[in-house]
A tleap script that builds the chain and sets N, CA, C and O, in Angstrom:
source leaprc.protein.ff14SB
mol = sequence {
  NARG ILE LEU SER TYR VAL GLU VAL VAL PRO
  GLY LEU PHE SER PRO ASN GLY ASP GLY ARG
  ARG GLU LEU THR SER LEU ARG ILE GLY VAL
  GLU VAL PRO ALA GLY LEU THR VAL VAL ILE
  GLN ASP LEU GLY GLY THR VAL LEU ARG ARG
  VAL VAL VAL GLY GLN GLY VAL ALA ALA GLY
  ALA LEU THR LEU GLY TRP ASP GLY ASN ASP
  ASP LEU GLY GLN GLU VAL PRO CASP
}
set mol.1.N position { 53.768 15.178 24.659 }
set mol.1.CA position { 54.000 16.485 24.081 }
set mol.1.C position { 52.682 17.249 24.066 }
set mol.1.O position { 51.662 16.721 23.622 }
set mol.2.N position { 52.698 18.470 24.543 }
set mol.2.CA position { 51.482 19.277 24.629 }
set mol.2.C position { 51.326 20.198 23.416 }
set mol.2.O position { 50.224 20.347 22.890 }
set mol.3.N position { 52.434 20.821 22.968 }
set mol.3.CA position { 52.381 21.749 21.842 }
set mol.3.C position { 53.100 21.171 20.640 }
set mol.3.O position { 54.157 20.556 20.785 }
set mol.4.N position { 52.542 21.361 19.459 }
set mol.4.CA position { 53.206 20.900 18.241 }
set mol.4.C position { 53.929 22.038 17.532 }
set mol.4.O position { 54.884 21.793 16.795 }
set mol.5.N position { 53.493 23.277 17.742 }
set mol.5.CA position { 54.185 24.423 17.150 }
set mol.5.C position { 53.771 25.704 17.869 }
set mol.5.O position { 52.707 25.788 18.481 }
set mol.6.N position { 54.649 26.693 17.771 }
set mol.6.CA position { 54.359 28.052 18.214 }
set mol.6.C position { 54.952 28.975 17.157 }
set mol.6.O position { 56.146 28.906 16.866 }
set mol.7.N position { 54.123 29.834 16.587 }
set mol.7.CA position { 54.574 30.777 15.567 }
set mol.7.C position { 54.142 32.186 15.970 }
set mol.7.O position { 53.083 32.383 16.566 }
set mol.8.N position { 54.975 33.148 15.635 }
set mol.8.CA position { 54.637 34.554 15.831 }
set mol.8.C position { 54.513 35.175 14.441 }
set mol.8.O position { 55.468 35.166 13.664 }
set mol.9.N position { 53.318 35.721 14.128 }
set mol.9.CA position { 53.062 36.247 12.788 }
set mol.9.C position { 52.392 37.617 12.896 }
set mol.9.O position { 51.294 37.695 13.447 }
set mol.10.N position { 52.984 38.681 12.409 }
set mol.10.CA position { 54.329 38.753 11.871 }
set mol.10.C position { 55.356 38.707 12.994 }
set mol.10.O position { 55.074 39.100 14.126 }
set mol.11.N position { 56.537 38.229 12.669 }
set mol.11.CA position { 57.604 38.112 13.661 }
set mol.11.C position { 58.136 39.460 14.112 }
set mol.11.O position { 58.563 39.615 15.256 }
set mol.12.N position { 58.112 40.422 13.226 }
set mol.12.CA position { 58.534 41.785 13.566 }
set mol.12.C position { 57.305 42.671 13.609 }
set mol.12.O position { 56.531 42.721 12.653 }
set mol.13.N position { 57.130 43.367 14.714 }
set mol.13.CA position { 56.046 44.328 14.802 }
set mol.13.C position { 56.485 45.486 15.671 }
set mol.13.O position { 57.443 45.373 16.436 }
set mol.14.N position { 55.783 46.602 15.550 }
set mol.14.CA position { 56.215 47.835 16.191 }
set mol.14.C position { 55.008 48.566 16.768 }
set mol.14.O position { 54.417 49.420 16.108 }
set mol.15.N position { 54.647 48.226 18.003 }
set mol.15.CA position { 53.452 48.840 18.608 }
set mol.15.C position { 53.730 50.246 19.130 }
set mol.15.O position { 53.804 50.463 20.340 }
set mol.16.N position { 53.883 51.205 18.208 }
set mol.16.CA position { 54.237 52.565 18.624 }
set mol.16.C position { 53.178 53.608 18.284 }
set mol.16.O position { 53.430 54.807 18.395 }
set mol.17.N position { 51.986 53.155 17.869 }
set mol.17.CA position { 50.887 54.081 17.625 }
set mol.17.C position { 50.865 54.732 16.255 }
set mol.17.O position { 50.058 55.632 16.021 }
set mol.18.N position { 51.733 54.301 15.339 }
set mol.18.CA position { 51.742 54.920 14.011 }
set mol.18.C position { 50.805 54.233 13.020 }
set mol.18.O position { 50.741 54.627 11.856 }
set mol.19.N position { 50.074 53.201 13.474 }
set mol.19.CA position { 49.122 52.516 12.614 }
set mol.19.C position { 49.719 51.438 11.733 }
set mol.19.O position { 49.001 50.833 10.937 }
set mol.20.N position { 51.007 51.181 11.851 }
set mol.20.CA position { 51.677 50.158 11.040 }
set mol.20.C position { 52.294 49.108 11.958 }
set mol.20.O position { 52.993 49.443 12.914 }
set mol.21.N position { 52.032 47.843 11.663 }
set mol.21.CA position { 52.598 46.721 12.424 }
set mol.21.C position { 52.341 46.846 13.923 }
set mol.21.O position { 53.240 46.633 14.737 }
set mol.22.N position { 51.118 47.191 14.275 }
set mol.22.CA position { 50.773 47.422 15.680 }
set mol.22.C position { 50.499 46.147 16.467 }
set mol.22.O position { 50.675 46.125 17.685 }
set mol.23.N position { 50.072 45.085 15.788 }
set mol.23.CA position { 49.683 43.847 16.459 }
set mol.23.C position { 50.455 42.667 15.891 }
set mol.23.O position { 50.911 42.694 14.748 }
set mol.24.N position { 50.594 41.636 16.705 }
set mol.24.CA position { 51.114 40.364 16.229 }
set mol.24.C position { 50.228 39.258 16.783 }
set mol.24.O position { 49.486 39.466 17.742 }
set mol.25.N position { 50.311 38.102 16.181 }
set mol.25.CA position { 49.519 36.958 16.634 }
set mol.25.C position { 50.431 35.801 16.992 }
set mol.25.O position { 51.432 35.547 16.322 }
set mol.26.N position { 50.072 35.109 18.049 }
set mol.26.CA position { 50.760 33.881 18.440 }
set mol.26.C position { 49.879 32.730 17.990 }
set mol.26.O position { 48.735 32.609 18.429 }
set mol.27.N position { 50.402 31.894 17.124 }
set mol.27.CA position { 49.675 30.714 16.649 }
set mol.27.C position { 50.266 29.500 17.339 }
set mol.27.O position { 51.471 29.255 17.282 }
set mol.28.N position { 49.399 28.748 17.990 }
set mol.28.CA position { 49.848 27.637 18.837 }
set mol.28.C position { 49.083 26.378 18.458 }
set mol.28.O position { 47.855 26.395 18.369 }
set mol.29.N position { 49.802 25.293 18.237 }
set mol.29.CA position { 49.189 24.003 17.977 }
set mol.29.C position { 49.142 23.202 19.266 }
set mol.29.O position { 50.184 22.843 19.814 }
set mol.30.N position { 47.952 22.922 19.749 }
set mol.30.CA position { 47.757 22.210 21.009 }
set mol.30.C position { 47.453 20.747 20.686 }
set mol.30.O position { 46.474 20.450 20.001 }
set mol.31.N position { 48.293 19.835 21.179 }
set mol.31.CA position { 48.151 18.407 20.876 }
set mol.31.C position { 47.087 17.711 21.723 }
set mol.31.O position { 46.353 16.855 21.230 }
set mol.32.N position { 47.010 18.085 22.998 }
set mol.32.CA position { 46.058 17.462 23.921 }
set mol.32.C position { 45.423 18.569 24.765 }
set mol.32.O position { 46.050 19.607 24.980 }
set mol.33.N position { 44.197 18.372 25.247 }
set mol.33.CA position { 43.597 19.388 26.114 }
set mol.33.C position { 44.535 19.711 27.277 }
set mol.33.O position { 45.102 18.815 27.901 }
set mol.34.N position { 44.687 21.005 27.556 }
set mol.34.CA position { 45.651 21.417 28.585 }
set mol.34.C position { 45.303 22.797 29.109 }
set mol.34.O position { 44.535 23.534 28.490 }
set mol.35.N position { 45.870 23.137 30.249 }
set mol.35.CA position { 45.838 24.496 30.760 }
set mol.35.C position { 47.082 25.199 30.252 }
set mol.35.O position { 48.183 24.659 30.365 }
set mol.36.N position { 46.932 26.389 29.695 }
set mol.36.CA position { 48.068 27.081 29.112 }
set mol.36.C position { 48.266 28.459 29.725 }
set mol.36.O position { 47.307 29.176 30.009 }
set mol.37.N position { 49.522 28.810 29.921 }
set mol.37.CA position { 49.927 30.167 30.258 }
set mol.37.C position { 51.004 30.553 29.264 }
set mol.37.O position { 52.006 29.851 29.129 }
set mol.38.N position { 50.809 31.660 28.567 }
set mol.38.CA position { 51.787 32.153 27.599 }
set mol.38.C position { 52.563 33.269 28.270 }
set mol.38.O position { 51.978 34.215 28.798 }
set mol.39.N position { 53.890 33.153 28.247 }
set mol.39.CA position { 54.763 34.155 28.847 }
set mol.39.C position { 55.585 34.792 27.734 }
set mol.39.O position { 56.286 34.101 26.995 }
set mol.40.N position { 55.495 36.116 27.620 }
set mol.40.CA position { 56.258 36.855 26.614 }
set mol.40.C position { 57.399 37.555 27.334 }
set mol.40.O position { 57.189 38.300 28.291 }
set mol.41.N position { 58.628 37.297 26.847 }
set mol.41.CA position { 59.830 37.854 27.468 }
set mol.41.C position { 60.606 38.679 26.453 }
set mol.41.O position { 60.474 38.484 25.245 }
set mol.42.N position { 61.422 39.608 26.961 }
set mol.42.CA position { 62.327 40.313 26.067 }
set mol.42.C position { 63.583 39.464 25.879 }
set mol.42.O position { 63.687 38.381 26.455 }
set mol.43.N position { 64.523 39.938 25.089 }
set mol.43.CA position { 65.727 39.153 24.799 }
set mol.43.C position { 66.563 38.859 26.042 }
set mol.43.O position { 67.321 37.889 26.062 }
set mol.44.N position { 66.432 39.682 27.073 }
set mol.44.CA position { 67.169 39.468 28.316 }
set mol.44.C position { 66.471 38.524 29.279 }
set mol.44.O position { 67.014 38.217 30.341 }
set mol.45.N position { 65.280 38.058 28.931 }
set mol.45.CA position { 64.558 37.128 29.783 }
set mol.45.C position { 63.575 37.776 30.746 }
set mol.45.O position { 62.938 37.078 31.535 }
set mol.46.N position { 63.440 39.099 30.695 }
set mol.46.CA position { 62.483 39.788 31.558 }
set mol.46.C position { 61.065 39.516 31.057 }
set mol.46.O position { 60.776 39.677 29.871 }
set mol.47.N position { 60.194 39.107 31.961 }
set mol.47.CA position { 58.807 38.824 31.594 }
set mol.47.C position { 58.087 40.144 31.318 }
set mol.47.O position { 58.034 41.028 32.173 }
set mol.48.N position { 57.538 40.260 30.113 }
set mol.48.CA position { 56.797 41.447 29.719 }
set mol.48.C position { 55.302 41.267 29.889 }
set mol.48.O position { 54.601 42.175 30.338 }
set mol.49.N position { 54.823 40.096 29.527 }
set mol.49.CA position { 53.384 39.834 29.577 }
set mol.49.C position { 53.137 38.375 29.890 }
set mol.49.O position { 53.803 37.496 29.343 }
set mol.50.N position { 52.201 38.117 30.751 }
set mol.50.CA position { 51.804 36.760 31.097 }
set mol.50.C position { 50.310 36.644 30.787 }
set mol.50.O position { 49.488 37.357 31.362 }
set mol.51.N position { 49.974 35.739 29.873 }
set mol.51.CA position { 48.587 35.551 29.460 }
set mol.51.C position { 48.157 34.151 29.880 }
set mol.51.O position { 48.679 33.158 29.375 }
set mol.52.N position { 47.211 34.076 30.800 }
set mol.52.CA position { 46.667 32.793 31.218 }
set mol.52.C position { 45.504 32.481 30.295 }
set mol.52.O position { 44.462 33.134 30.341 }
set mol.53.N position { 45.697 31.472 29.455 }
set mol.53.CA position { 44.660 31.086 28.507 }
set mol.53.C position { 43.573 30.299 29.234 }
set mol.53.O position { 42.394 30.393 28.892 }
set mol.54.N position { 43.979 29.523 30.237 }
set mol.54.CA position { 42.999 28.829 31.054 }
set mol.54.C position { 43.147 27.326 31.043 }
set mol.54.O position { 44.005 26.773 30.356 }
set mol.55.N position { 42.308 26.683 31.804 }
set mol.55.CA position { 42.267 25.227 31.892 }
set mol.55.C position { 41.373 24.686 30.797 }
set mol.55.O position { 40.457 25.369 30.338 }
set mol.56.N position { 41.636 23.473 30.382 }
set mol.56.CA position { 40.761 22.802 29.434 }
set mol.56.C position { 40.780 23.368 28.031 }
set mol.56.O position { 39.774 23.309 27.325 }
set mol.57.N position { 41.932 23.927 27.610 }
set mol.57.CA position { 42.052 24.387 26.226 }
set mol.57.C position { 41.995 23.150 25.337 }
set mol.57.O position { 42.746 22.197 25.544 }
set mol.58.N position { 41.111 23.165 24.357 }
set mol.58.CA position { 40.916 22.000 23.492 }
set mol.58.C position { 42.111 21.800 22.565 }
set mol.58.O position { 42.826 22.746 22.236 }
set mol.59.N position { 42.309 20.567 22.157 }
set mol.59.CA position { 43.337 20.268 21.164 }
set mol.59.C position { 42.963 20.949 19.853 }
set mol.59.O position { 41.785 21.063 19.514 }
set mol.60.N position { 43.980 21.399 19.119 }
set mol.60.CA position { 43.761 22.063 17.837 }
set mol.60.C position { 44.560 23.341 17.754 }
set mol.60.O position { 45.493 23.552 18.528 }
set mol.61.N position { 44.197 24.192 16.819 }
set mol.61.CA position { 44.897 25.459 16.591 }
set mol.61.C position { 44.321 26.540 17.497 }
set mol.61.O position { 43.106 26.652 17.663 }
set mol.62.N position { 45.211 27.329 18.075 }
set mol.62.CA position { 44.831 28.430 18.952 }
set mol.62.C position { 45.571 29.668 18.467 }
set mol.62.O position { 46.765 29.595 18.177 }
set mol.63.N position { 44.892 30.791 18.374 }
set mol.63.CA position { 45.523 32.045 17.991 }
set mol.63.C position { 45.249 33.084 19.059 }
set mol.63.O position { 44.103 33.299 19.455 }
set mol.64.N position { 46.320 33.732 19.527 }
set mol.64.CA position { 46.219 34.802 20.519 }
set mol.64.C position { 46.831 36.060 19.930 }
set mol.64.O position { 47.907 36.004 19.334 }
set mol.65.N position { 46.171 37.178 20.087 }
set mol.65.CA position { 46.738 38.443 19.645 }
set mol.65.C position { 47.508 39.105 20.769 }
set mol.65.O position { 47.198 38.921 21.946 }
set mol.66.N position { 48.528 39.888 20.388 }
set mol.66.CA position { 49.267 40.678 21.378 }
set mol.66.C position { 49.476 42.069 20.813 }
set mol.66.O position { 49.920 42.227 19.675 }
set mol.67.N position { 49.154 43.079 21.614 }
set mol.67.CA position { 49.233 44.470 21.187 }
set mol.67.C position { 50.523 45.160 21.584 }
set mol.67.O position { 50.669 46.364 21.375 }
set mol.68.N position { 51.465 44.413 22.155 }
set mol.68.CA position { 52.749 45.000 22.537 }
set mol.68.C position { 52.747 45.661 23.896 }
set mol.68.O position { 53.711 46.341 24.248 }
set mol.69.N position { 51.683 45.480 24.675 }
set mol.69.CA position { 51.644 46.042 26.021 }
set mol.69.C position { 52.050 45.003 27.049 }
set mol.69.O position { 51.846 43.804 26.860 }
set mol.70.N position { 52.632 45.486 28.145 }
set mol.70.CA position { 53.027 44.588 29.221 }
set mol.70.C position { 51.833 44.324 30.138 }
set mol.70.O position { 50.710 44.732 29.844 }
set mol.71.N position { 52.089 43.636 31.251 }
set mol.71.CA position { 51.005 43.288 32.186 }
set mol.71.C position { 50.337 44.502 32.808 }
set mol.71.O position { 49.207 44.408 33.288 }
set mol.72.N position { 51.030 45.657 32.807 }
set mol.72.CA position { 50.463 46.873 33.380 }
set mol.72.C position { 49.795 47.757 32.329 }
set mol.72.O position { 49.329 48.854 32.637 }
set mol.73.N position { 49.750 47.266 31.071 }
set mol.73.CA position { 49.133 48.027 30.001 }
set mol.73.C position { 50.058 49.054 29.375 }
set mol.73.O position { 49.615 49.885 28.581 }
set mol.74.N position { 51.337 49.008 29.723 }
set mol.74.CA position { 52.307 49.942 29.167 }
set mol.74.C position { 52.917 49.368 27.892 }
set mol.74.O position { 53.198 48.172 27.815 }
set mol.75.N position { 53.118 50.213 26.906 }
set mol.75.CA position { 53.738 49.797 25.638 }
set mol.75.C position { 55.195 49.430 25.893 }
set mol.75.O position { 55.928 50.176 26.541 }
set mol.76.N position { 55.607 48.271 25.376 }
set mol.76.CA position { 57.002 47.840 25.537 }
set mol.76.C position { 57.818 48.310 24.336 }
set mol.76.O position { 57.257 48.536 23.264 }
set mol.77.N position { 59.123 48.460 24.497 }
set mol.77.CA position { 59.957 48.912 23.369 }
set mol.77.C position { 59.978 47.877 22.237 }
set mol.77.O position { 59.723 46.692 22.454 }
set mol.78.N position { 60.291 48.357 21.018 }
set mol.78.CA position { 60.447 47.464 19.867 }
set mol.78.C position { 61.450 46.374 20.183 }
set mol.78.O position { 61.719 45.520 19.339 }
savepdb mol mol.pdb
quit
């Protein structure tokens, strides 16, 4: 097993430029050193953002921020 948990905090966010709930964080528990790629999809399964964390990620807690933009830097819908 490579990951022990994945949490999104806050689970609801709204990156629409109003200054409220603009960012969310992905908290990931890594059990063993690994190369990680995080893929963010919408409810229909369309890939919105692909974040390559890299090779040799150490075991332990990892936190990644997401601003609600897709791979092209465009804001995705709520």
